[in-house]
C-alpha positions in Angstrom: 0.0 0.0 0.0 0.8 3.7 -0.3 -1.0 7.0 -0.1 -1.2 8.4 -3.6 -3.4 8.9 -6.7 -2.0 7.1 -9.7 -3.1 7.9 -13.2 -2.5 6.4 -16.7 -0.5 5.2 -18.3 0.7 2.4 -16.1 2.8 0.9 -18.8 5.2 2.1 -21.5 6.7 0.5 -24.6 10.1 -0.1 -23.0 8.7 -1.9 -19.9 10.6 0.3 -17.5 9.6 2.8 -14.8 9.4 6.0 -16.9 6.8 8.7 -17.3 4.3 7.4 -19.8 2.0 10.3 -20.9 -1.5 9.6 -22.1 -3.2 11.9 -24.6 -5.4 13.1 -21.7 -2.5 13.6 -19.3 -3.6 17.1 -18.2 -7.1 15.9 -17.4 -5.8 12.9 -15.4 -3.4 15.2 -13.5 -6.3 17.5 -12.7 -8.5 14.6 -11.4 -5.7 13.2 -9.3 -4.8 16.5 -7.8 -8.4 17.3 -7.0 -8.4 14.2 -4.8 -5.0 14.6 -3.2 -5.3 18.3 -2.3 -8.1 17.4 0.2 -6.0 14.8 2.0 -3.2 16.6 3.8 -1.0 13.5 4.4 -1.3 12.4 0.7 -0.7 15.9 -0.7 2.6 16.3 1.2 4.0 13.5 -0.9 6.0 11.4 1.5 3.3 9.5 3.4 5.0 6.1 4.1 8.5 7.1 5.3 8.7 4.2 7.8 8.1 1.7 5.0 9.4 3.5 2.0 11.8 6.2 3.1 12.9 7.3 -0.4 9.4 7.3 -2.0 8.1 10.8 -2.9 5.1 11.7 -4.9 4.9 15.5 -5.7 1.6 16.7 -4.5 0.5 13.2 -3.8 0.0 12.1 -7.4 2.0 10.0 -9.8 2.0 8.7 -13.3 1.6 4.9 -12.9 4.5 3.9 -15.2 6.8 6.4 -13.6 6.1 4.8 -10.2 6.3 1.2 -11.4 5.4 -0.5 -14.7 2.2 -2.5 -14.9 1.8 -4.1 -18.3 -1.8 -4.9 -19.2 -3.4 -3.2 -16.2 -7.1 -2.6 -15.9 -6.7 1.2 -15.6 -5.0 1.5 -19.0 -7.2 -1.1 -20.6 -10.4 0.8 -19.6 -8.9 4.1 -20.9 -7.8 2.7 -24.2 -10.8 0.3 -25.0 -13.8 1.9 -23.3 -12.8 5.6 -23.0 -13.2 5.3 -19.2 -11.0 7.8 -17.3 -9.8 5.8 -14.4 -7.4 6.6 -11.6 -6.1 4.3 -8.9 -6.4 5.7 -5.4 -4.0 4.1 -2.8 -5.6 4.9 0.6 -2.8 4.0 3.0 0.6 2.6 3.8 -1.0 -0.5 5.3 -2.5 -2.7 2.7 -5.0 -4.4 5.0 -5.9 -2.0 7.9 -7.7 -3.2 11.0 -11.5 -2.6 11.1 -11.2 -0.2 14.0 -9.0 2.0 11.8 -11.6 2.4 9.1 -13.3 5.6 10.6 -9.8 7.3 10.5 -9.6 6.4 6.7 -13.1 7.8 6.2 -12.2 11.0 8.0 -9.0 11.4 5.9 -10.7 10.8 2.6 -14.3 12.1 2.9 -13.5 15.6 1.5 -11.2 14.1 -1.2 -14.1 11.8 -2.4 -16.5 14.7 -2.5 -14.1 16.9 -4.4 -13.4 14.0 -6.8 -17.1 13.6 -7.5 -17.4 17.4 -8.2 -15.0 17.0 -11.1 -17.8 15.3 -13.1 
């Protein structure tokens, strides 16, 4: 897990971790930023320093392929084959949080979700 909004493309022709710009890159960045700006910990860019001390996401967003390459991922497939603008929202450093921690996740992401929906 991590705390970031990841946008297409998640893959590139070379199969390496490098920025892979989609034709709608500016739109995807705007959507991702709309979400991350409302989550202070996400927006600061270094949310998981205990687990990943060198990981940094400027303003809490990243191009998927620049982070790590995912060939054949659903996010890219939906964009290319159905014109669905999909982002992946990583909600926390712990992949499987305990049930009692879920209200904290809601509090941290409620405003982000509302802002994300406003983008429609």
